[in-house]
Residue, then its C-alpha position, 0 to 999 in steps of 0.5 A: x825878418x819883418x816887423x809891424x805892418x799895422x801902425x796906421x801911421x802912428x809913430x807916437x812916443x808913448x801909449x797911454x791908458x790914463x783917464x781922469x788922472x788914473x792909469x799909466x803912460x807906457x813907452x810901447x807905441x804901436x809902430x815903433x819898429x816897422x818894415x821898410x821895403x826897397x822899391x826903386x820904381x815906387x810902390x806900384x799902382x796897387x802896392x805890387x812893388x811893396x809886396x814883391x819886395x817883401x816876398x823877396x826879402x828886400x827889406x830892413x827894419x827900423x824905428x828911426x835910423x836906417x841901415x841897408x847892405x848889398x853886394x856888387x860885382x861890377x865897375x861901380x862898386x856901390x851899385x848893388x846887384x845882390x840885395x838884402x834877402x837875396x842869395x848869390x853864388x860868389x865865384x872864387x875865381x873872381x873873388x877880388x871883384x866882389x864888394x860889400x856895400x853898406x849905407x847908414x842914415x840917421x837924423x837929429x831926431x834919432x841921434x848919433x850912431x852908437x854902434x854899427x855891427x856886422x854879423x856873419x852866420x853859419x850852421x855853427x852860429x853867428x859871429x859879430x864885429x863892431x864897425x868903427x865909423x868916422x861920421x856918426x850922423x847924416x847919410x853915408x855909404x861904406x864900401x869893402x872888399x867882400x873877402x876882407x870884410x867877411x874874413x875880418x868878421x869870421x876870423x877863419x877861412x870860409x868853407x866853400x859850397x856852403x851857404x853863409x849869411x851876412x846882416x847888419x845892425x845899427x843903433x843910435x842914441x839921443x839925449x836931452x829928451x823931455x821926461x813928461x813926454x818921452x818918459x825918459x831923458x834919453x832914448x835909443x833907436x835901431x835898424x836891422x837889415x835882412x841877411x844876404x845869403x852867400x855861397x863861395x864856389x869855383x864857377x868856370x867862366x863861360x866860353x862864349x856869349x849866350x842868353x836864355x829865358x825862363x820861365x818859358x812860357x812866362x806870365x808875370x816875370x821874366x828872367x834872362x840868364x846872360x853868360x859871357x866871358x867878360x864883363x860889359x854892357x849887353x843890349x837886349x832887344x824884344x821883337x814880336x812874331x812878325x819881327x817888329x821891334x818892341x823894346x830894348x834894354x841895355x844892362x851892365x852884366x858880369x860873367x854870369x848874371x840873371x836879369x829880371x823884368x816884370x810885366x810892368x817893364x815889358x807890357x806884352x800881350x799874350x803871344x810869341x816873341x824873339x829875344x835878341x842879345x848883343x855884346x860887342x860883336x857877339x850875338x845870341x837869341x832865344x824864343x819866348x812865349x807869353x801866356 
């Protein structure tokens, strides 16, 4: 989903075609609903991180309040590994490890929470469920076991090996507005998250630690697939063709996980490289060509 990207910074309450006492004032200002992108490393020198987030669907829509969702499978339940716009395979053998995380934010300007709704979509349509929240203003995070929240919304066993999606809607309301400015004494504001696509299936756990890289050769983005029998920290080291150490990353990974690095993360010139992975006493390596 996407919304206005041509607001030119105008978030006025109203538009007007009034001239000399003739015309009307309308509650339809351009830019009232906008696309908000998730850019943890900033917008980038030329906005490339914004474009990347939009391409991947790491977005939510808002005209004031904000809602975001994610899925995690690690020791820190609120540390999302699956973001809005992503699709993920949920291993039913490890289903109890997965968490659904929700973050909502509102301020005095946009009022208190009026409703918070989670929606599960399948090929047969959507099913929604209102979520009761005790805190109706400010910035808050909620955490649920993934299976329990989907079961409570959907109300039926999820069919394995078929994609479903989960998304969220937030509505706030405010009263006491000025009639001649706002054209009303109350208003409501919204936020709509992009969906997360999930497929539940049984994935046998890997028997040994292994890393692989793709695309290979790489240009702008590198994906490293880490396969290991247990959760834990993996150290990924990069070396040039002469064996000179270049860079190291330490990542918390699950049993099978893809770690993505951009060109700005690596900053390698064209050439041949060696990638070495280590988890505990286990090691694995792979070659990489940078074009």
